[in-house]
Backbone as a chain_set.jsonl record, in Angstrom:
{"seq": "MIHLMKLEMKKVRIKRYILFSLLGIVYGILFTVVGLSDSSSAGYDYRLAFQMVQLVFCFYYILLFAVLTVAYVIHEYTNKTILVLFAYPVDKRRLILAKLCLVAALIAVSMTIGFLCCGAFIIWVDQYFDLVKGEFRISVLGQWASAAVKEILMFCGLGMWTFIFGMIRKSVTVTFISAVVLCYVRQFLLVGMNEPEETWLMVVITLSVTAAGVWYTLKHRIVQIE", "coords": {"N": [[-6.263, -16.037, 14.675], [-4.357, -13.975, 14.975], [-2.278, -15.415, 16.101], [-1.586, -17.114, 13.988], [-0.69, -15.191, 12.167], [1.601, -14.286, 13.483], [3.169, -16.593, 13.363], [3.535, -16.753, 10.591], [5.046, -14.476, 10.153], [7.488, -15.2, 11.209], [8.409, -17.005, 9.356], [9.242, -15.731, 7.03], [11.964, -13.652, 6.291], [11.777, -10.722, 7.811], [13.241, -8.406, 8.039], [14.411, -7.44, 5.68], [12.246, -6.404, 4.329], [11.449, -4.401, 6.001], [13.54, -2.684, 5.559], [13.012, -2.057, 2.864], [10.657, -0.644, 3.26], [11.564, 1.578, 4.687], [13.131, 2.705, 2.713], [11.122, 3.551, 1.016], [10.082, 5.692, 2.466], [12.287, 7.426, 2.458], [12.461, 7.84, -0.291], [10.026, 9.161, -0.719], [10.503, 11.532, 0.705], [12.693, 12.614, -0.72], [11.516, 12.969, -3.242], [9.641, 14.892, -2.561], [11.299, 17.036, -1.842], [12.537, 17.63, -4.32], [10.269, 18.275, -5.836], [9.195, 20.519, -4.451], [11.334, 22.272, -4.636], [11.608, 22.679, -7.404], [9.178, 23.784, -8.017], [8.625, 25.942, -6.395], [8.269, 28.581, -7.061], [5.809, 28.525, -8.289], [4.15, 28.161, -6.224], [3.485, 25.925, -4.236], [1.189, 24.725, -1.972], [0.436, 23.499, 1.384], [-1.377, 21.407, 1.057], [-1.003, 20.527, -1.602], [1.648, 19.783, -1.438], [1.508, 17.589, 0.281], [0.026, 15.924, -1.31], [1.873, 15.219, -3.225], [3.44, 13.436, -1.812], [1.514, 11.445, -1.399], [1.167, 10.549, -4.026], [3.664, 9.385, -4.605], [3.712, 7.364, -2.638], [1.556, 5.828, -3.473], [2.429, 4.426, -5.814], [4.728, 3.19, -4.78], [4.049, 1.699, -2.408], [1.918, 0.046, -3.137], [3.227, -1.542, -4.962], [5.104, -2.65, -3.197], [3.324, -4.084, -1.627], [2.618, -6.03, -3.473], [5.097, -7.312, -3.681], [5.381, -8.412, -1.102], [3.151, -10.069, -1.133], [3.891, -11.91, -3.07], [6.118, -13.013, -1.749], [4.992, -14.144, 0.591], [2.782, -15.63, -0.243], [2.422, -16.358, -3.131], [4.899, -17.55, -3.846], [4.78, -19.795, -2.254], [3.049, -21.401, -3.633], [4.268, -21.632, -6.195], [6.626, -22.924, -5.5], [5.626, -25.179, -4.428], [5.559, -25.568, -1.704], [3.321, -24.989, -0.369], [1.81, -27.237, -0.118], [2.83, -28.567, 2.073], [2.143, -26.758, 4.054], [-0.639, -26.9, 3.893], [-1.024, -29.353, 4.986], [-1.22, -29.045, 7.658], [-3.37, -29.133, 10.531], [-5.325, -27.027, 10.133], [-7.723, -24.74, 8.893], [-7.54, -24.221, 5.417], [-8.18, -21.858, 4.045], [-8.188, -20.07, 6.099], [-5.503, -20.016, 6.787], [-4.326, -18.796, 4.489], [-5.682, -16.38, 4.548], [-4.65, -15.325, 6.891], [-2.03, -14.827, 6.093], [-2.516, -12.826, 4.168], [-3.702, -10.826, 5.734], [-1.543, -10.234, 7.362], [0.277, -9.119, 5.516], [-1.21, -6.842, 4.732], [-1.327, -5.517, 7.202], [1.392, -4.965, 7.685], [1.932, -3.217, 5.54], [0.137, -1.137, 6.124], [1.127, -0.189, 8.594], [3.685, 0.606, 7.763], [3.045, 2.628, 5.904], [1.746, 4.439, 7.583], [3.834, 5.273, 9.285], [5.422, 6.348, 7.285], [3.847, 8.512, 6.261], [3.783, 10.108, 8.564], [6.5, 10.747, 8.886], [7.107, 12.042, 6.437], [5.246, 14.127, 6.475], [6.112, 15.545, 8.75], [8.598, 16.273, 7.767], [7.919, 18.017, 5.655], [6.827, 20.171, 7.066], [9.069, 20.928, 8.559], [10.979, 21.6, 6.535], [9.752, 23.754, 5.374], [9.734, 25.608, 7.422], [12.422, 26.273, 7.645], [13.344, 26.78, 5.046], [11.33, 27.923, 3.609], [9.674, 26.874, 1.486], [7.09, 26.193, 0.993], [3.941, 27.385, 0.109], [1.956, 29.7, 1.891], [0.899, 29.87, 5.369], [1.703, 27.699, 8.026], [-0.792, 25.953, 9.763], [-2.56, 24.515, 12.546], [-4.843, 23.237, 11.694], [-4.119, 22.118, 9.312], [-2.956, 19.69, 9.945], [-5.144, 18.122, 10.609], [-6.392, 17.891, 8.112], [-4.392, 16.516, 6.728], [-4.301, 14.141, 8.246], [-6.831, 13.005, 7.759], [-6.633, 12.625, 4.974], [-4.46, 10.862, 4.905], [-5.437, 8.562, 6.239], [-7.46, 7.786, 4.479], [-5.915, 7.191, 2.202], [-4.264, 5.114, 3.112], [-6.149, 3.08, 3.616], [-7.184, 2.878, 1.016], [-4.934, 2.177, -0.581], [-4.152, -0.227, 0.595], [-6.415, -1.688, -0.012], [-6.303, -1.69, -2.853], [-3.869, -2.98, -3.06], [-4.531, -5.548, -2.203], [-5.773, -6.479, -4.427], [-3.679, -7.232, -6.023], [-3.047, -9.636, -4.916], [-5.423, -11.012, -5.525], [-5.436, -11.035, -8.383], [-2.938, -12.255, -8.793], [-3.39, -14.808, -7.769], [-4.97, -15.999, -9.634], [-3.519, -17.312, -11.639], [-1.516, -18.192, -10.089], [0.815, -16.671, -10.333], [3.889, -14.958, -10.365], [4.671, -12.941, -12.115], [2.199, -11.909, -13.069], [1.232, -10.866, -10.681], [2.988, -8.701, -10.127], [2.664, -7.131, -12.453], [-0.032, -6.475, -12.256], [0.047, -4.788, -10.052], [1.333, -2.473, -11.035], [-0.473, -1.739, -13.056], [-2.782, -1.221, -11.536], [-1.987, 1.047, -10.115], [-1.812, 2.956, -12.177], [-4.448, 2.917, -13.117], [-5.784, 3.93, -10.913], [-4.781, 6.569, -10.907], [-5.739, 7.506, -13.397], [-8.498, 7.412, -12.953], [-8.819, 9.349, -10.949], [-7.994, 11.644, -12.333], [-9.896, 11.636, -14.387], [-12.238, 12.088, -12.951], [-11.674, 14.514, -11.99], [-10.598, 14.881, -9.429], [-8.509, 15.565, -6.633], [-7.754, 13.645, -4.81], [-8.849, 10.49, -3.374], [-12.314, 10.221, -2.509], [-14.307, 9.617, 0.471], [-16.428, 8.01, -0.252], [-15.471, 6.717, -2.548], [-13.446, 5.213, -1.365], [-14.904, 3.494, 0.328], [-16.442, 2.072, -1.558], [-14.398, 0.85, -3.044], [-13.165, -0.79, -1.063], [-15.315, -2.448, -0.45], [-15.786, -3.827, -2.879], [-13.301, -5.018, -3.07], [-13.316, -6.7, -0.817], [-15.265, -8.517, -1.624], [-13.929, -9.634, -3.83], [-11.687, -10.817, -2.583], [-12.982, -12.668, -0.94], [-14.131, -14.369, -2.897], [-11.788, -15.344, -4.1], [-10.557, -16.69, -1.951], [-12.435, -18.672, -1.594], [-12.566, -20.098, -4.021], [-10.042, -20.317, -5.3], [-7.93, -21.051, -3.671], [-7.394, -23.775, -3.01], [-6.624, -24.81, -5.387], [-3.971, -26.102, -7.013], [-1.531, -25.26, -9.267]], "CA": [[-5.724, -15.36, 13.489], [-3.14, -13.272, 15.376], [-1.236, -16.436, 16.283], [-1.165, -17.529, 12.642], [0.078, -14.089, 11.585], [2.922, -14.294, 14.117], [3.911, -17.718, 12.804], [3.911, -16.406, 9.225], [6.103, -13.468, 10.205], [8.741, -15.88, 11.495], [8.822, -17.814, 8.205], [9.896, -14.889, 6.031], [12.843, -12.67, 6.921], [11.048, -9.464, 7.717], [14.144, -7.262, 8.098], [14.624, -6.885, 4.347], [11.07, -5.633, 3.943], [11.519, -3.171, 6.795], [14.457, -1.828, 4.812], [12.28, -1.546, 1.699], [9.704, 0.341, 3.745], [12.336, 2.782, 4.995], [13.518, 3.302, 1.434], [9.952, 4.257, 0.515], [10.011, 6.972, 3.169], [13.361, 8.263, 1.916], [12.061, 8.2, -1.648], [8.982, 10.169, -0.597], [11.131, 12.795, 1.134], [13.484, 13.142, -1.833], [10.572, 13.433, -4.266], [9.062, 16.136, -2.051], [12.323, 18.083, -1.949], [12.678, 17.997, -5.729], [9.037, 18.928, -6.269], [9.093, 21.844, -3.853], [12.417, 23.114, -5.154], [11.333, 23.027, -8.795], [7.879, 24.429, -8.185], [8.401, 26.918, -5.33], [7.772, 29.832, -7.639], [4.404, 28.336, -8.626], [3.4, 28.24, -4.985], [2.916, 24.698, -3.695], [0.739, 24.88, -0.597], [0.598, 22.283, 2.176], [-2.217, 20.355, 0.494], [-0.347, 19.988, -2.792], [2.89, 19.123, -1.006], [1.135, 16.28, 0.814], [-0.436, 15.109, -2.434], [3.064, 14.657, -3.863], [3.782, 12.253, -1.016], [0.496, 10.433, -1.697], [1.447, 9.998, -5.351], [4.827, 8.493, -4.479], [3.333, 6.207, -1.838], [0.658, 4.99, -4.264], [3.213, 3.518, -6.642], [5.723, 2.433, -4.025], [3.521, 0.746, -1.437], [1.149, -0.992, -3.827], [4.235, -2.467, -5.48], [5.626, -3.389, -2.047], [2.275, -5.047, -1.273], [2.774, -7.14, -4.413], [6.324, -8.027, -3.306], [5.077, -9.217, 0.079], [2.205, -11.107, -1.552], [4.696, -12.945, -3.727], [6.968, -13.672, -0.758], [4.22, -14.875, 1.585], [1.727, -16.484, -0.796], [2.634, -16.898, -4.477], [6.043, -18.459, -3.847], [4.359, -21.052, -1.622], [2.426, -22.204, -4.691], [5.231, -21.943, -7.258], [7.612, -23.864, -4.964], [4.854, -26.325, -3.931], [5.638, -25.687, -0.246], [1.973, -24.805, 0.156], [1.288, -28.57, 0.196], [3.226, -28.831, 3.462], [1.324, -25.884, 4.895], [-2.01, -27.409, 3.89], [-1.079, -30.597, 5.765], [-1.5, -28.687, 9.044], [-4.803, -29.258, 10.871], [-5.92, -25.691, 10.192], [-8.457, -24.448, 7.663], [-6.653, -23.682, 4.387], [-8.534, -20.461, 3.764], [-7.766, -19.295, 7.27], [-4.056, -19.852, 6.666], [-4.038, -17.802, 3.458], [-6.202, -15.105, 5.026], [-3.685, -14.825, 7.873], [-0.928, -14.266, 5.313], [-2.972, -11.587, 3.541], [-3.873, -9.83, 6.796], [-0.208, -9.834, 7.789], [0.798, -8.212, 4.495], [-1.949, -5.585, 4.84], [-0.92, -4.858, 8.441], [2.743, -4.436, 7.485], [1.848, -2.066, 4.657], [-0.556, -0.068, 6.844], [2.068, 0.375, 9.566], [4.743, 1.282, 7.008], [2.508, 3.866, 5.341], [1.492, 5.36, 8.688], [5.129, 5.856, 9.644], [5.859, 7.151, 6.148], [3.11, 9.776, 6.244], [4.229, 10.909, 9.703], [7.848, 11.254, 8.607], [7.07, 12.985, 5.322], [4.53, 15.311, 6.937], [7.023, 16.301, 9.616], [9.652, 16.848, 6.928], [7.359, 19.159, 4.926], [6.735, 21.277, 8.025], [10.431, 21.353, 8.9], [11.656, 22.234, 5.414], [9.128, 25.058, 5.139], [10.157, 26.515, 8.481], [13.807, 26.697, 7.448], [13.656, 27.171, 3.674], [10.171, 28.644, 3.075], [9.378, 26.331, 0.169], [5.67, 25.908, 0.889], [3.124, 28.593, 0.098], [0.996, 29.808, 2.983], [1.379, 29.703, 6.74], [1.278, 26.436, 8.629], [-1.783, 26.022, 10.834], [-2.877, 23.208, 13.132], [-5.905, 22.621, 10.896], [-3.477, 21.353, 8.244], [-2.726, 18.332, 10.443], [-6.409, 17.403, 10.49], [-6.575, 17.571, 6.696], [-3.422, 15.47, 6.399], [-4.688, 12.888, 8.904], [-7.956, 12.449, 7.005], [-6.124, 12.155, 3.683], [-3.586, 9.705, 5.132], [-6.272, 7.399, 6.558], [-8.102, 7.364, 3.228], [-4.936, 6.58, 1.294], [-3.834, 3.827, 3.678], [-7.218, 2.123, 3.33], [-7.302, 2.712, -0.429], [-3.776, 1.47, -1.129], [-4.224, -1.614, 1.056], [-7.458, -2.318, -0.814], [-5.76, -1.943, -4.192], [-2.824, -3.987, -2.914], [-5.148, -6.87, -2.124], [-6.095, -6.937, -5.781], [-2.508, -7.937, -6.566], [-3.248, -11.013, -4.441], [-6.528, -11.61, -6.286], [-4.971, -11.313, -9.747], [-1.842, -13.209, -8.747], [-3.885, -16.148, -7.458], [-5.67, -16.57, -10.788], [-2.606, -18.272, -12.256], [-0.412, -18.385, -9.134], [1.92, -16.139, -11.137], [4.647, -13.812, -9.855], [4.619, -11.89, -13.138], [0.863, -11.297, -13.05], [1.121, -10.102, -9.439], [3.704, -7.435, -10.272], [2.037, -6.339, -13.509], [-1.298, -5.945, -11.74], [0.361, -3.668, -9.155], [1.59, -1.3, -11.872], [-1.726, -1.379, -13.725], [-3.677, -0.648, -10.535], [-1.528, 2.414, -9.834], [-2.201, 3.831, -13.29], [-5.907, 3.004, -13.138], [-6.144, 4.869, -9.843], [-4.486, 7.934, -11.351], [-6.658, 7.852, -14.487], [-9.817, 7.66, -12.376], [-8.788, 10.647, -10.268], [-7.95, 12.681, -13.363], [-11.175, 11.649, -15.087], [-13.259, 12.676, -12.076], [-11.174, 15.829, -11.573], [-10.46, 14.844, -7.981], [-7.105, 15.508, -6.232], [-7.553, 12.417, -4.044], [-10.075, 9.711, -3.225], [-13.331, 10.591, -1.535], [-14.653, 8.499, 1.344], [-17.314, 7.114, -1.008], [-14.602, 5.893, -3.39], [-12.752, 4.268, -0.491], [-15.872, 2.481, 0.771], [-16.77, 1.231, -2.713], [-13.21, 0.04, -3.352], [-13.001, -1.824, -0.037], [-16.426, -3.401, -0.573], [-15.5, -4.674, -4.037], [-12.115, -5.802, -2.722], [-13.741, -7.762, 0.103], [-15.937, -9.54, -2.436], [-12.906, -10.313, -4.622], [-10.897, -11.662, -1.686], [-13.842, -13.793, -0.555], [-14.221, -15.293, -4.044], [-10.48, -15.983, -4.269], [-10.382, -17.649, -0.863], [-13.408, -19.766, -1.735], [-12.457, -20.867, -5.258], [-8.714, -20.414, -5.879], [-6.916, -21.423, -2.688], [-7.034, -25.2, -3.025], [-6.19, -25.203, -6.727], [-2.523, -26.08, -7.182], [-1.249, -25.359, -10.701]], "C": [[-4.403, -14.637, 13.802], [-1.985, -14.25, 15.534], [-0.703, -16.91, 14.93], [-0.317, -16.445, 11.974], [1.484, -14.035, 12.17], [3.78, -15.424, 13.57], [4.387, -17.416, 11.387], [5.045, -15.4, 9.206], [7.47, -14.112, 10.452], [9.277, -16.628, 10.276], [9.586, -17.005, 7.167], [10.736, -13.848, 6.748], [12.276, -11.271, 6.717], [11.976, -8.26, 7.627], [14.344, -6.625, 6.726], [13.444, -6.025, 3.912], [10.922, -4.375, 4.781], [12.435, -2.18, 6.101], [13.769, -1.232, 3.59], [11.288, -0.46, 2.106], [10.402, 1.655, 4.061], [12.789, 3.486, 3.716], [12.343, 4.055, 0.81], [9.794, 5.617, 1.163], [11.069, 7.935, 2.64], [13.008, 8.747, 0.51], [10.988, 9.29, -1.627], [9.54, 11.527, -0.211], [11.914, 13.425, -0.009], [12.588, 13.691, -2.935], [9.948, 14.763, -3.847], [10.044, 17.293, -2.173], [12.455, 18.568, -3.382], [11.45, 18.765, -6.2], [8.91, 20.334, -5.729], [10.148, 22.791, -4.404], [12.13, 23.581, -6.572], [10.079, 23.872, -8.952], [7.603, 25.508, -7.129], [7.862, 28.231, -5.867], [6.292, 29.741, -8.0], [3.525, 28.335, -7.381], [2.717, 26.954, -4.569], [2.469, 24.97, -2.267], [0.867, 23.539, 0.122], [-0.22, 21.125, 1.612], [-1.537, 19.701, -0.704], [0.95, 19.265, -2.438], [2.588, 17.727, -0.479], [0.651, 15.357, -0.29], [0.733, 14.517, -3.21], [3.493, 13.385, -3.137], [2.8, 11.124, -1.31], [0.766, 9.766, -3.042], [2.602, 9.013, -5.302], [4.438, 7.216, -3.747], [2.395, 5.268, -2.597], [1.456, 3.96, -5.048], [4.104, 2.619, -5.791], [5.08, 1.341, -3.164], [2.587, -0.288, -2.048], [2.107, -2.018, -4.43], [4.844, -3.292, -4.344], [4.609, -4.414, -1.556], [2.389, -6.273, -2.182], [4.007, -7.976, -4.071], [6.058, -8.939, -2.113], [4.091, -10.342, -0.241], [2.94, -12.264, -2.226], [5.497, -13.735, -2.694], [6.17, -14.584, 0.169], [3.252, -15.885, 0.975], [2.137, -17.147, -2.11], [3.8, -17.881, -4.516], [5.707, -19.797, -3.193], [3.746, -21.989, -2.663], [3.434, -22.591, -5.769], [6.285, -22.945, -6.797], [6.97, -25.133, -4.396], [4.994, -26.534, -2.418], [4.271, -25.482, 0.401], [1.348, -26.15, 0.526], [1.634, -28.964, 1.631], [2.359, -28.021, 4.41], [-0.098, -26.41, 5.003], [-2.146, -28.726, 4.644], [-1.358, -30.31, 7.237], [-3.005, -28.784, 9.316], [-5.468, -27.898, 11.105], [-6.611, -25.432, 8.86], [-7.559, -23.73, 6.657], [-6.93, -22.208, 4.119], [-8.104, -19.558, 4.907], [-6.264, -19.034, 7.232], [-3.701, -18.762, 5.658], [-4.531, -16.423, 3.896], [-5.264, -14.494, 6.064], [-2.485, -14.196, 7.172], [-1.318, -12.899, 4.733], [-3.15, -10.481, 4.58], [-2.525, -9.335, 7.303], [0.4, -8.845, 6.806], [0.121, -6.846, 4.607], [-1.535, -4.813, 6.089], [0.469, -4.238, 8.305], [2.718, -3.186, 6.614], [1.196, -0.89, 5.37], [0.371, 0.612, 7.848], [3.166, 1.17, 8.853], [4.258, 2.619, 6.456], [2.22, 4.894, 6.432], [2.778, 6.062, 9.104], [5.625, 6.77, 8.529], [5.168, 8.494, 6.079], [3.543, 10.687, 7.393], [5.59, 11.546, 9.42], [7.832, 12.314, 7.51], [6.318, 14.261, 5.698], [5.399, 16.183, 7.815], [8.126, 16.962, 8.799], [9.153, 18.071, 6.17], [7.281, 20.382, 5.839], [8.123, 21.833, 8.336], [11.083, 22.116, 7.766], [11.048, 23.595, 5.096], [9.573, 26.069, 6.19], [11.549, 27.083, 8.225], [14.105, 27.23, 6.055], [12.489, 27.869, 2.959], [9.836, 28.184, 1.652], [7.896, 26.074, -0.055], [4.882, 27.209, 1.011], [2.144, 28.574, 1.261], [1.638, 29.546, 4.331], [0.84, 28.414, 7.327], [0.306, 26.696, 9.776], [-2.094, 24.606, 11.32], [-3.943, 22.484, 12.321], [-5.346, 21.785, 9.747], [-3.285, 19.895, 8.675], [-3.993, 17.493, 10.352], [-6.681, 16.98, 9.059], [-5.638, 16.442, 6.278], [-3.839, 14.128, 6.991], [-5.837, 12.213, 8.159], [-7.495, 11.875, 5.675], [-5.278, 10.894, 3.855], [-4.398, 8.448, 5.414], [-6.946, 6.872, 5.294], [-7.121, 6.643, 2.321], [-4.444, 5.237, 1.816], [-4.873, 2.754, 3.388], [-7.305, 1.823, 1.834], [-6.155, 1.87, -0.983], [-3.721, 0.024, -0.649], [-5.297, -2.374, 0.28], [-6.974, -2.653, -2.215], [-4.665, -3.001, -4.143], [-3.379, -5.397, -2.851], [-5.559, -7.394, -3.49], [-4.886, -7.569, -6.462], [-2.545, -9.398, -6.128], [-4.313, -11.713, -5.275], [-6.082, -11.979, -7.695], [-3.857, -12.352, -9.76], [-2.296, -14.634, -8.513], [-4.629, -16.787, -8.624], [-4.818, -17.642, -11.458], [-1.445, -18.639, -11.328], [0.894, -17.881, -9.763], [2.569, -14.924, -10.476], [4.545, -12.64, -10.823], [3.287, -11.159, -13.119], [0.696, -10.426, -11.811], [1.774, -8.739, -9.578], [3.073, -6.541, -11.341], [0.74, -5.717, -13.012], [-1.058, -4.764, -10.805], [0.574, -2.383, -9.945], [0.306, -0.803, -12.526], [-2.684, -0.702, -12.745], [-3.294, 0.785, -10.194], [-1.984, 3.373, -10.924], [-3.716, 3.982, -13.381], [-6.389, 3.989, -12.082], [-5.922, 6.306, -10.28], [-5.443, 8.384, -12.455], [-8.056, 8.173, -13.951], [-9.872, 9.02, -11.687], [-8.783, 11.794, -11.272], [-9.293, 12.791, -14.07], [-12.284, 12.279, -14.273], [-12.853, 14.046, -11.556], [-11.098, 15.942, -10.049], [-8.971, 14.776, -7.622], [-6.756, 14.237, -5.465], [-8.893, 11.71, -3.895], [-11.036, 10.351, -2.231], [-13.616, 9.382, -0.649], [-15.574, 7.505, 0.642], [-16.495, 6.176, -1.885], [-13.89, 4.834, -2.562], [-13.683, 3.136, -0.071], [-16.218, 1.533, -0.374], [-15.609, 0.294, -3.041], [-13.042, -1.095, -2.351], [-14.109, -2.874, -0.112], [-16.19, -4.368, -1.725], [-14.298, -5.571, -3.752], [-12.474, -6.966, -1.804], [-14.432, -8.891, -0.655], [-14.926, -10.329, -3.259], [-12.055, -11.243, -3.792], [-11.707, -12.889, -1.269], [-13.927, -14.826, -1.68], [-12.904, -16.05, -4.22], [-10.242, -17.035, -3.199], [-11.278, -18.872, -1.044], [-13.091, -20.679, -2.921], [-11.03, -21.095, -5.767], [-7.639, -20.981, -4.943], [-6.453, -22.866, -2.854], [-6.57, -25.679, -4.373], [-4.68, -25.025, -6.851], [-2.199, -26.278, -8.654], [-0.156, -26.403, -10.957]], "O": [[-3.459, -14.676, 13.013], [-0.853, -13.955, 15.151], [0.504, -17.083, 14.761], [0.662, -16.751, 11.293], [2.449, -13.773, 11.452], [4.976, -15.245, 13.337], [5.505, -17.773, 11.016], [5.915, -15.461, 8.337], [8.487, -13.625, 9.96], [10.482, -16.86, 10.178], [10.477, -17.53, 6.499], [10.276, -13.229, 7.708], [12.292, -10.72, 5.616], [11.551, -7.193, 7.185], [14.436, -5.402, 6.62], [13.622, -5.032, 3.208], [10.337, -3.39, 4.329], [12.15, -0.984, 6.056], [13.921, -0.043, 3.308], [11.101, 0.522, 1.387], [9.889, 2.727, 3.739], [12.823, 4.714, 3.652], [12.539, 5.077, 0.153], [9.42, 6.586, 0.503], [10.789, 9.11, 2.403], [13.226, 9.909, 0.166], [11.036, 10.229, -2.422], [9.107, 12.554, -0.734], [11.814, 14.63, -0.244], [12.864, 14.752, -3.497], [9.751, 15.652, -4.676], [9.666, 18.399, -2.56], [12.481, 19.773, -3.636], [11.572, 19.783, -6.882], [8.552, 21.251, -6.468], [9.881, 23.974, -4.614], [12.376, 24.739, -6.911], [9.945, 24.602, -9.934], [6.461, 25.944, -6.985], [7.085, 28.911, -5.196], [5.594, 30.754, -8.017], [2.307, 28.489, -7.469], [1.488, 26.891, -4.549], [3.271, 25.396, -1.436], [1.346, 22.562, -0.453], [0.211, 19.974, 1.687], [-1.498, 18.475, -0.812], [1.304, 18.263, -3.06], [3.328, 16.784, -0.76], [0.842, 14.143, -0.217], [0.61, 13.438, -3.791], [3.861, 12.39, -3.762], [3.207, 9.971, -1.454], [0.609, 8.552, -3.178], [2.531, 7.933, -5.889], [4.787, 6.117, -4.177], [2.43, 4.055, -2.393], [1.191, 2.761, -4.958], [4.218, 1.422, -6.056], [5.518, 0.19, -3.191], [2.476, -1.397, -1.524], [1.832, -3.218, -4.412], [5.076, -4.491, -4.502], [4.99, -5.498, -1.113], [2.271, -7.409, -1.723], [3.971, -9.204, -4.16], [6.462, -10.102, -2.113], [4.188, -11.436, 0.315], [2.647, -13.435, -1.983], [5.555, -14.963, -2.746], [6.623, -15.681, 0.497], [2.934, -16.892, 1.608], [2.191, -18.374, -2.189], [3.702, -18.931, -5.15], [6.291, -20.821, -3.546], [3.903, -23.208, -2.588], [3.459, -23.738, -6.213], [6.786, -23.731, -7.602], [7.664, -26.042, -3.943], [4.585, -27.575, -1.904], [4.09, -25.771, 1.584], [0.463, -26.21, 1.38], [0.842, -29.608, 2.318], [1.898, -28.523, 5.435], [-0.697, -26.372, 6.077], [-3.262, -29.17, 4.914], [-1.696, -31.224, 7.99], [-3.816, -28.541, 8.422], [-6.089, -27.662, 12.142], [-6.128, -25.864, 7.814], [-6.897, -22.749, 6.998], [-6.002, -21.411, 3.983], [-7.703, -18.414, 4.691], [-5.808, -17.952, 7.603], [-2.868, -17.9, 5.942], [-3.871, -15.415, 3.643], [-5.103, -13.274, 6.11], [-1.981, -13.159, 7.602], [-0.547, -11.943, 4.801], [-2.79, -9.33, 4.332], [-2.376, -8.16, 7.636], [0.978, -7.838, 7.216], [0.791, -5.814, 4.581], [-1.405, -3.589, 6.046], [0.697, -3.116, 8.758], [3.402, -2.206, 6.911], [1.658, 0.243, 5.234], [0.398, 1.839, 7.945], [3.531, 2.265, 9.282], [4.968, 3.622, 6.53], [2.428, 6.09, 6.226], [2.813, 7.283, 9.258], [6.181, 7.836, 8.792], [5.82, 9.516, 5.862], [3.656, 11.9, 7.216], [5.801, 12.73, 9.682], [8.468, 13.36, 7.64], [6.707, 15.355, 5.288], [5.432, 17.403, 7.658], [8.542, 18.08, 9.102], [9.876, 19.059, 6.051], [7.626, 21.492, 5.434], [8.326, 23.047, 8.372], [11.68, 23.168, 7.994], [11.739, 24.488, 4.607], [9.766, 27.246, 5.886], [11.823, 28.238, 8.55], [15.014, 28.042, 5.886], [12.645, 28.348, 1.836], [9.728, 28.997, 0.734], [7.484, 25.769, -1.174], [5.129, 28.022, 1.901], [1.569, 27.531, 1.574], [2.768, 29.067, 4.42], [-0.33, 28.077, 7.149], [0.547, 27.54, 10.639], [-1.911, 23.63, 10.591], [-3.95, 21.254, 12.263], [-6.001, 20.862, 9.264], [-3.433, 18.979, 7.867], [-3.934, 16.3, 10.056], [-7.139, 15.866, 8.806], [-6.04, 15.524, 5.562], [-3.744, 13.097, 6.325], [-5.822, 11.0, 7.951], [-7.904, 10.782, 5.286], [-5.368, 9.967, 3.05], [-4.085, 7.38, 4.887], [-6.998, 5.664, 5.066], [-7.447, 5.608, 1.739], [-4.23, 4.314, 1.03], [-4.53, 1.65, 2.966], [-7.477, 0.673, 1.43], [-6.383, 0.95, -1.769], [-3.292, -0.858, -1.392], [-5.124, -3.548, -0.048], [-7.201, -3.756, -2.711], [-4.537, -3.818, -5.056], [-2.778, -6.333, -3.378], [-5.679, -8.603, -3.692], [-5.051, -8.364, -7.387], [-2.128, -10.287, -6.87], [-4.137, -12.86, -5.684], [-6.317, -13.098, -8.153], [-3.825, -13.225, -10.627], [-1.667, -15.574, -8.999], [-4.891, -17.99, -8.605], [-5.301, -18.721, -11.801], [-0.505, -19.318, -11.742], [1.923, -18.556, -9.733], [1.884, -13.982, -10.077], [4.358, -11.495, -10.413], [3.25, -9.929, -13.149], [0.085, -9.36, -11.882], [1.187, -7.728, -9.192], [2.962, -5.33, -11.152], [0.448, -4.56, -13.314], [-1.866, -3.836, -10.764], [0.059, -1.328, -9.574], [0.031, 0.396, -12.55], [-3.328, 0.287, -13.095], [-4.162, 1.638, -10.007], [-2.479, 4.464, -10.639], [-4.211, 5.066, -13.692], [-7.294, 4.786, -12.33], [-6.773, 7.166, -10.054], [-5.907, 9.525, -12.445], [-8.718, 9.092, -14.435], [-10.851, 9.754, -11.824], [-9.479, 12.793, -11.089], [-9.778, 13.892, -14.326], [-13.172, 12.93, -14.824], [-13.581, 14.668, -10.783], [-11.48, 16.956, -9.464], [-8.233, 14.008, -8.24], [-5.605, 13.801, -5.466], [-9.939, 12.258, -4.243], [-10.617, 10.947, -1.238], [-13.221, 8.261, -0.969], [-15.514, 6.304, 0.904], [-16.784, 4.982, -1.962], [-13.745, 3.692, -2.998], [-13.305, 1.964, -0.108], [-16.278, 0.319, -0.176], [-15.806, -0.897, -3.284], [-12.802, -2.237, -2.742], [-13.865, -4.055, 0.135], [-16.369, -5.577, -1.577], [-14.278, -6.738, -4.143], [-11.994, -8.083, -1.992], [-14.217, -10.069, -0.368], [-15.039, -11.549, -3.378], [-11.728, -12.344, -4.235], [-11.191, -14.006, -1.246], [-13.808, -16.026, -1.432], [-12.907, -17.257, -4.46], [-9.784, -18.138, -3.495], [-10.898, -19.983, -0.676], [-13.315, -21.888, -2.851], [-10.819, -21.985, -6.592], [-6.555, -21.348, -5.397], [-5.254, -23.142, -2.839], [-6.161, -26.832, -4.51], [-4.18, -23.902, -6.797], [-2.531, -27.309, -9.238], [0.223, -26.632, -12.105]]}, "num_chains": 1, "name": "protein.A"}
């Protein structure tokens, strides 16, 4: 599987997507600056400041997951180049799964770096400009790490649903629309349950349902060429 992922990485120019990932980090930092500056009088603490980053990353990285899904998978079907790929003496489902795992790995790494950069920026900006309510303590890092791991797993899980929906009609449009819809559904669920972020139970349920959806897609939709 690792060998297949390396081969897939060579097929698509990865540098442009690294740039998109870096732009997501910059966007997260800028959003944090604006939020803290406008709301400093209301008293944003470290938890709320990190939640602003989570909100930005939700929309940005799920959409980036959809972009990579289109680049690595959907375009193969719309351009019919998938027929060449399927001529290789390798299981078709294994090939597509390698593409999906590569996309998930790229997003996970990008989000990890993004959370580290944005977290460090929040600490730095508070030390010099005192925009965050409360005193920084080491325990904050533990809370951030737990929240970051949950969000990385959650957003990769939701991102995989862009693959599932996109493969229904092998449609670029459906893939992108599903990314936007998933972001809003996630926010509505959190508001409806009065939760600031996902619980571990929500993450486990989401990943379990996602695994079932991916399995069904790999089993029934891969070999169908529109």
